[in-house]
N, C-alpha and C positions, 0 to 999 in steps of 0.2 A: 643145706642147712643155713647158709648165709646168702641165699639167692635174693632175698628181699633187700639186702643192703646194696647189691648191685643195681636193683631197680630204682632205689632211692638216689643213687649216684647218677643214674642216667638222666634224670630231670634237670639238674644244674648243667650237666654236660650239653644237653640239647639247647638250653638257653645260651650257653657260652658259644656254641657253634653258630647259632642264628645271629647272635650279636656280632661275632667276628665277620660273618658274611656281610651283614648290613654295614658295618664300619668300613670294610674293604671296598664295597660298592661306592659309598659316599666319598671316601678319601681318594680313590684312584680312578673313578669313572668320570671322564670328561663330559658325559651327558647328564651327570647328576646336578640338575639345575631346578630352580623355582622361578618360573616366568609369569609375569602378569602382562596379559595382552588385551586387545580390544574384545576378543571372543571369550576370554575367561582365564583361568589359572592352569598352568602346566606344572604339576608337581612330580618330579622325577628324582627326588633327593635320596630315596631309600628303596630297598627291595620291597617295602610294604606301601609304597606310594600309589596313589590312585590315578595318576596320569592327568589327562586333560579334563578339566571341570568347567563347563560353561557357566557363565554368570547366572543364568536362569535356574541352575541347580542349587545355588548357595542360598541358604536361609538366613544365617547370621554368623558372626565371628566373635569368639571370646578368647580371653587369655586365662589359662589355668596355671597352677603351680603345684609341683610335687618335688619333694626333696631339694628345695631351694633352686629348682630349674623351672623356668617359665616355658609354657607351650602355647602355640597358636592353634586353636581348635576351630576348624571351619565346619559349621553344621550344614548338612545337606537336607533337601526335601525328601530324597529317597536314598537311604544308605544302602539298601539291598541292590540297587542298580550298580554300585561300584564293587560289590562282592562277587557278582557273577563272572564266571570264566577264570577265577583265581585258583591256584593250587590249594590243597587242603591246609598246608601250614600257613600260607599267607591269609587264607580266609579265617583260620583260627585266630591269628593275631589281630586281624581287623575286627572280628566280632568281639574280641576282648576289649579293644579300644572303644568300640561302640558302647559296650556295657559300662566302661569306666568314664569315658569322656563325652559320649553321645554322638560320636562321629568317627568315621574311619580316616579322616584327614586331620592328623595331629602332627605339628611341626615344632620340634624343639628349637629353642634359641641357640643351642649348641651347633645346629646344622647350618644355620644361615648367619651371615654377617650383616644383620640389619636389626634395627630397633623394632621389636614386635608391636609396640603401641603405634608407631608410624605405619607399619605394614597393615595393621588392623584398620587404621583410618583410611588408607588407600583402598583396601578391599571394600569397606563399608561405603565409601564414595561411589565406587563402581556399581555396587549392588543397588544403591538408591537411584543412581542415574539410569540404570537399566529398568528398574521397576517404575520410574516416573515417565519413561519414554513410551 
């Protein structure tokens, strides 16, 4: 009789568990880093991170805002390349990010201790240097 109420409660529970796992990884994992190198970006901040991204795969960088939180959105030439080999849940979340932000690489200002506008400038400089070379 009340089976549908349990189904409705499972949806927020699912998001809470995923958020807790992501927070735990970011907070306590010593490998949770965002590195800018000569070869590209290495995003390992979250359980939904895309890992190593070569400069040649990055199309543009934008800063978005939702609920008074800024996000660095790194647009890629081929989003599907970074979806392959992912678990169902990770792929589901990344596809939702692609629909909302246009990219699977979305970094919250809450995850890094850096000015997003300066970081955007650094990444844009690297992209233009690679494309001009």
